N, C-alpha and C positions, 0 to 999 in steps of 0.2 A: 571765860571772861571774867568771872567772879574773882579769881585769884589774881589777875593783873592789876592789882592795886598795892599800895604800900602797907596796907594792913591786912592783906590776904582775904580770908573769907569774911572778915569783918566788913571790907569795902563792900562786897557784894551785898551783904545784908543791909548796910545803911543805904545803897542804892535801892533796893528793894523797898525798904521802908519809905524812902523818898517818893517813889513811884506810886505806892500804895496811897501815900497821903494826897498826893496830886490827883489821883482817882477819886478820892474820898471827897475832896473840895469840889471837884467838877460834878460829881452825881449829886452833892448836897445842893449846888446851884441849880442843876437841871431838874431835880426831883422836888416834889412838894412835901410828900410824906416821908418822915425819917425811917419808918420800919422798911419802906420799899426800897430805897437806895441802899440801905445796909445790906438787906438781903441780896440785891443785885451785885454788890461789891463783892460779897462772899461768893456767889455763883462765878463771877469773873475770875477771882483768885483760884477757885478749885479748877475751873476749866483750863487756866493757863498751866497750873501745876500738871494736869493730866496731859495738856498738849505737849509739854516739854519732852514727854517718853515717847511720842509718835511723830516719826520723820521718815521721810523718803517717799518715793513714788510707789515702792512695793507696799508700803503699808496702807496707801489709799486702796490698792486693788484687794487687799486682806480684810478691810473694813466694809462690812456689808452697806452701811448706812451711806459711807462716802462713795462708794462704787455706784450705789443707786443715784445718787446726786450728780455724779460724773456722767453717767447715761443721759440723765435729764438735761444737764448743761451742754453735752455734745449734740444732742437733738435739737435744741435751741439754736445752737450755732450752725446747724445743718439747714434749719428752717429758714434762717434769716438770707443766706445767700440764694437758696433756691426759690425764695419769693420772687426774686428777680429785680429788687430795687437797684443794686449796684450795676446789674448788667444794663438795665435801662439808661442808667447815667452814662456809662461808658459808651453805649451805641445809641445815645440819644439822636444823632443825626441820622442814623440808619432808619431808626423808628420813624422819624418825621418824613425822611424822604419816602418810605413805603406807603405813607398816606397822602403822598403828592405835594408835600412842603419842599419846594426847591429853593425858594428865596431865602438868602441868608437872614435878612433882618426880620422876615415873617417867622423863620424858625427859632431865632432868638426870643423873640417876643412870645411864641407859644410855649417854648420852653421855660422861659422865666415865670410865666403864669402857672405852668405845671409845678415848678419848684416852690412858687408861693403857697399852694395847697399842701405840699409837704412840710413847709415851715408852720403852717396852721396846724397840721397834724402833731408835729413835734410839741408845739405850745399847748394843745389839749392834752397831751399825754402828761406833761409835768403837771396840769392841773387834776387830771383824773387818777394819776398813779396812786396817791394816798387816800383817794375817796372810794373808789371802787376796787382797787387791787390790782395786782399784776396779771392773775390768772384771767379774770374776764377781758382785760385789755388784749392778752394774747390770743385768746379764742376769737373775739369779735374781729381783731384785725386780720387773722388768718381766713376768716370767714369771708370778710370784705375783700381781701387780696385775691381769694380764689375767683370770687364772682367777677371782679375787675379784669382778671386775667382771661376769664370764660368769654367776657363780652369782647375783648380785644381779639381772641382767637377766632370767635364767630365771624367778626368783621373781616379779618384777614381771609378767613375761609370763604366768604362771599365774594371777596376781591378776587380769590384765585378761581372761584367756579364761575362768577359771572363778568369776569374781565373780558375785554375784546378778544376775538378770535385774530389769528394771523391770516391775512388774506393774501399776501405775496410771497413766494417761495424764496428761501434764502440762499445764498450762494456759499455759506460757511456751514460745513458738516456739523459743527458743534452746536448751531444755533437752529437747528432744524426743529420747530415746535409748532404745535397747532393752536395753542392759546396763550395770551399774555402770562399767566401765571407760570406755566411751563418755561417759557422763555426767559423770564426775568429771574426766575429760580438759579438760572445758571450763571456762574460767575463772570463770564466773559462775553454775556449776550445782553442786549437790550431792545425794548420795542420802540420802533420809530412809527410815527403816525402823524396824519394832518387832521384837522377840525378839532372840536371840543370834547371833554369827557362825556361819554354817553352817545356820541355820535361821531366816533372815530372812523377815518378812512384811510386807504392806502397802508393799512398796517403790515409792518414786516419785522422779522426777528433778526437782528444784524449784530455783528460783532463789534465790541466796544473799542474805542481808541483811548487806551490807558495815557497816552501824552497829552490829551484834552482834559485829564482829571475826571475821565469817565462821564463827560457832558456831550460828547458827540461819537459817532461810530466811524468805522473804518471804510464803510461803503454805504451807497445809497443816498437818499435825500438827506438823511441826519449827519452826513459827512460834511455837508455844507454849512459852514459857521454863519454865513450871512443869513440863509433861511432860518437857521436855529434863533439867531440874535432877533430877527424881525417877527418871530413867532409863527412863521408859516408852517413850520413843522415842529413836532415835539420828540425829544428822545427821552424814553422813561427807562433809567437803569435801576434796576432793584425795586421797581414799583409798578402799578398798573393803574390807569385811569379808572377811577370809579367814583360816581357822584356823592355817595355817603360815607366816603373814607374817613373823613374828619369826626366822624363820630368816634373813632378811635382815641382821639385825643380827650374827649370827656372820659372814657373809660380810664385811660391813663392817669389823668388828675385824680380821679376817684381812687384808683389803686394807691397813688402816692399818699393820699390823704390817710387811707386805712393802715397802709404799710408804716407810715410814721407814726400813728397813735399807738401802735402796740408791739408787732414782732421786731421793728428796727430797734427801738431802745430797750424794750423789756428783755430781749435776749441778753444784753449786756447786764441790766439791772439784776435780773433774777440770778444769772450765773456767778455774779459777785456775792450773792447773799445765800446760797444754798450749802456752801462748803463751810466746815468749822474752822477756826483760826489756823490749826496746824496744817490743814490741806488747802488752804485758800490761793496761796501763791501757784502751787502746783496745778491745782484744779483749773483755775481761771488761765494759766498758761496753755493747758491742753485744749480747752474750749476755744481760746482765741486762735490758736494754730488751725484748729478745725474750721473756723470761719473762714479765715484767708485761704485755706486750701480749697475748699468748696467755692470760694469767690473766684480764685484763680481757674479752677476746672471749668466752671460755667462760662466765664468771660473769654477763655481761650477757645472754647469750642462752639461758642453761640453761632458764629458764621457758618461753621460746618454743619451745625445741626439745621441751620436755615436751609442749606442746600440739600441736605439729605432728607429732611422731613418737611420741609416748606415752613413758612413763618407761623402759620396757624397751628401746624403740627408741634412745634417748639412750645407755643403758649398752652396747648392742651397738655403736653407732658408736665408743665409747671403746674397747672391747675391739679393734675393727677397727684403730684408730690404733695402740693399744699392740703389737699383734702386727706391724704394718709397721715400727714403730720398733724393735721387738726384733731383726727380721731384719736391718735397715740397721746396727744397732749391732754384730750378731754379726760383721758383716764388715768394718766400717771403725774400731770404737772400740779404741784401743791401751791398753795397760797402762802406767800412769803410776807405778805404785808402785816406789820406788827409782831413779828416774830424776832426775838432777841438773837443775837449771834451766837449765844451760849446754848439757846434751845433749838437751834436749826437742825441738828441731827434728829431730832424727835419726829420731824416732817418725813423722814425716810426709814422709821423705825420698822415699817411693814414692807414686804415685796411690792414693786411697783404694781399699781392698778389693784391692790388689795386694801380696800378701804382708804382710798387717798385722802389726805388730810386737806380738807377745804378752809376750815376755820382753824387757822394756826394759833398757837399759844402766843398771848399778847403781853406786852410790858405794861403794866399797871401801876398808877395811871402816869402819865407824862405831861404833866402841866408845868412848862417852863416857866421860869420867873422873868418878868421884864427888866 
C-alpha cells in the first residue's frame, strides 16, 4: 500500500506522519497532562508496529494471551444465548399460552410490560457499566437470570404436577394420558374441560384440530365451536389450567431485567475489548458466529426439548448451564473497565483462573476538555 503513490516510500512516510499528527492532536485535546498523552501516543505507535507483524487466524491460536481471550469471548457468547433471552422472544406466545394467556390483546399487553422491564435493564446497564465495571454486571446478571429461570421452572413443574387429572377416556391412541401435564406435552393433543381453573370438570385429552389453528379439537365437546365461543367449554392446547400460573410472568419480567443489565449487552462489550488490535476483527467474528450458532441450536430445538423434557425440564437445564457458566466466569473473567486497548493483552498474561486480573491497568488520567 505504501508504494502505490507517485513518490514511492516517501508517500507512505508522509501518510504515516499525517496520521500520527492527527493522533497527536486528538490526544492533546482529550488528555489534560502533556506527559500522559505523549506516553500513550508512543504506546500506540509501538503497538501498531508490533501488530503489523501479526496476521491470520493461525497466529491467534499460537499466541497464548489471545488464545485465552478467545476462550473467554466464546464462553460469553455461549452464555448469552443459553440464558434464554432470544428464545423467550421468539417463543413469547408459547410461554404466554402455557400460563393461560390466550387472548391476543391481553398477551400483547403482558409482553409489552415485560419488554419495558428489558428496556429498563438496558438503560441501567448504560449507567452502571463505567461505574461498577463489566465483570460485576455479568456475574450479578447471570445469578439473577439463574434465579428467574429457576422460579419459572418451579412454577411450570407445579403446573405439571398439580394440574387437573384426565377424567374421561380418549378415543385417540396418541392422546391416552392420566394428567393434563402429560396430555398437553404431546404435540397433537390438548385438554378439554368445563368449569373454571381449580374446579375443572369433564376433563378429556383429545386430538387437536390443526385447521382451527389449534383452538379446537377433532372430537368431543371442544370440537363444537359454538360451545367454545360461548365459554361453556375450554380447550387447553399447550397449557394446563392452574390458579397461580401467572406468577410466571413476574419471574419472566425479573429475568429480562437482569438479562438486559448484564449478560445481554456485556457479552458484546467485553468481547470487543479483550482482543488486541491485530486480532480484534477475527476474534469478534469467531465470538459472533458462536453467538448465532447457539441461538440457532436452542431456538430450533426448544419445542422438541419441551416435548422430551417437559417445559420445567427445559428451564432446569437452562438453570444448570447458567450456574456452571457463572462459576467459570467467577474464576476466569477479567475486568476490562479502564484498560487501554494497548494493555489489553496484560489481562491474559497468566493461565485462565490463575490469579485473574480484577483491577485492570487504567488510563491515567482521562479528564477531557469541554
